[in-house]
C-alpha positions in Angstrom: 0.0 0.0 0.0 2.9 2.4 0.8 4.5 1.9 -2.6 1.0 2.3 -4.4 0.8 5.8 -2.8 4.1 6.8 -4.3 3.2 5.2 -7.6 0.0 7.2 -7.8 2.0 10.4 -7.1 4.6 9.5 -9.8 1.9 8.8 -12.4 -0.1 11.9 -11.7 3.1 14.0 -11.6 2.3 16.1 -14.6 -1.3 16.7 -13.5 -0.2 17.6 -10.0 2.4 20.0 -11.3 -0.2 21.8 -13.5 -2.8 21.8 -10.7 -0.3 23.3 -8.2 0.6 26.0 -10.6 -3.1 26.8 -11.3 -3.8 27.1 -7.5 -0.9 29.4 -7.2 -2.1 31.5 -10.1 -5.5 31.9 -8.5 -3.9 32.8 -5.1 -1.2 35.2 -6.3 -1.8 36.1 -9.8 1.6 34.4 -10.6 1.7 32.9 -14.1 4.3 30.6 -15.5 4.9 30.3 -19.3 4.0 26.7 -20.4 7.1 24.9 -21.5 7.3 21.3 -22.3 10.9 21.1 -21.2 10.0 22.6 -17.9 7.1 20.2 -17.5 9.4 17.3 -18.3 11.9 18.7 -15.7 9.1 19.0 -13.1 8.0 15.4 -13.8 11.5 14.0 -13.6 12.1 15.9 -10.4 8.8 14.7 -8.9 9.9 11.1 -9.8 13.4 11.6 -8.3 11.9 13.0 -5.0 9.3 10.1 -4.9 12.0 7.6 -5.3 14.3 9.3 -2.8 11.4 9.4 -0.3 10.7 5.7 -0.9 14.2 4.8 -0.1 14.4 6.9 3.0 11.1 5.8 4.3 11.9 2.1 3.9 15.5 2.6 5.3 14.1 4.3 8.4 11.3 1.6 8.6 14.1 -1.0 8.6 15.9 0.7 11.5 12.6 1.1 13.4 12.0 -2.7 13.0 15.5 -3.5 14.2 15.3 -1.3 17.2 11.8 -2.6 17.9 13.1 -6.1 18.2 14.7 -5.1 21.5 11.4 -4.0 23.0 8.5 -6.2 24.2 4.8 -6.1 24.7 2.5 -3.2 23.8 5.3 -0.7 23.6 6.8 -2.7 20.7 3.5 -2.7 18.9 3.0 1.0 19.3 6.6 1.8 18.3 6.7 -0.4 15.3 3.3 0.9 14.1 3.4 4.7 14.8 6.9 5.7 14.1 6.9 4.3 10.5 3.4 5.8 9.9 4.7 9.3 10.9 7.8 8.7 8.6 5.3 7.9 5.7 3.3 11.0 6.5 6.3 13.2 6.4 7.6 11.8 3.1 4.3 12.0 1.3 3.9 15.5 2.5 7.4 16.2 1.4 6.7 15.1 -2.2 3.7 17.4 -2.4 5.5 20.4 -1.0 8.4 19.9 -3.4 6.2 20.8 -6.5 5.9 24.3 -5.0 9.7 24.4 -4.0 10.6 23.5 -7.6 8.7 26.5 -8.9 10.5 28.6 -6.4 13.7 27.2 -8.0 15.0 25.5 -4.8 17.3 22.7 -5.6 16.7 19.3 -3.9 19.0 20.1 -0.9 17.2 23.4 -0.3 13.9 21.7 -0.6 14.9 19.1 1.9 16.0 21.9 4.3 12.7 23.9 3.8 10.6 20.8 4.4 12.6 19.9 7.5 11.9 23.3 8.9 8.2 22.9 8.3 7.9 19.1 9.0 4.6 19.6 10.8 3.1 20.9 7.7 4.5 18.0 5.7 3.2 15.4 8.2 -0.3 17.1 8.2 -0.5 17.1 4.3 0.9 13.5 4.3 -1.6 12.3 6.9 -4.6 13.7 5.0 -3.3 12.2 1.8 -2.7 8.8 3.5 -6.1 8.7 5.2 -8.1 9.9 2.1 -6.2 7.3 0.0 -7.8 4.5 1.9 -11.3 5.6 0.8 -12.2 3.0 -1.9 -12.1 4.1 -5.5 -12.4 7.9 -5.1 -9.5 8.1 -2.6 -6.9 7.3 -5.2 -8.0 10.3 -7.3 -9.3 12.7 -4.6 -6.3 12.3 -2.1 -3.5 13.6 -4.4 -5.6 16.4 -5.7 -6.5 17.6 -2.2 -3.0 17.1 -1.1 -1.5 19.2 -3.8 -4.1 22.0 -3.2 -3.3 21.8 0.6 0.4 22.0 0.0 0.2 25.0 -2.3 -2.1 26.8 0.2 0.2 25.9 3.1 3.5 26.9 1.5 1.8 30.3 0.4 1.1 30.8 4.1 4.7 30.1 5.0 6.3 31.9 2.1 4.5 34.5 0.1 4.3 32.8 -3.2 3.3 36.2 -4.7 6.9 37.3 -4.4 8.4 34.5 -6.4 11.0 36.1 -8.6 10.6 33.3 -11.2 6.9 34.0 -11.8 5.3 36.5 -14.2 2.5 38.6 -12.6 -0.8 38.6 -14.4 -0.7 42.5 -14.3 2.6 42.4 -16.0 1.1 40.1 -18.7 -1.7 42.6 -19.2 0.7 45.5 -19.5 2.8 43.6 -22.1 -0.3 42.8 -24.1 -1.5 46.3 -24.1 2.0 47.6 -25.1 2.0 45.3 -28.2 -1.4 46.5 -29.2 
């Protein structure tokens, strides 16, 4: 089930990138010129982040299992269940936040740092994604859509996306159009 969640994010990567950008445009007026090369770059980065997150989540899960072997009783059950669940929430949320960080032109190292600084937001987004994903049929489609919208709104609250230097403002586009007329 964990890998399926990552697979859905990878498959929907182009749609999620465009949806996140659309939400940002409605929030801030930022526009981004459509570019197939940039979309390909966004998708490739999304896949890299998803694969990175899968690796780290399973690596940390293995460590928890090994450490959990030294405990007994109910503590062991709680430890082995809750810690990996929180890791999963964090890494799912990380993947969604990274779509916005990519538009902000943060490299992967900077994105990792940003998400670590706001790990509570990542865990919240990832938990909602994970819980909605369990809803039969509609969860597979609804969960990633709501997660990317939530991630875009949350990052806008943390960092004013309206001041993204790599975006073109709608009013600037309108001025350029009126200058060419």
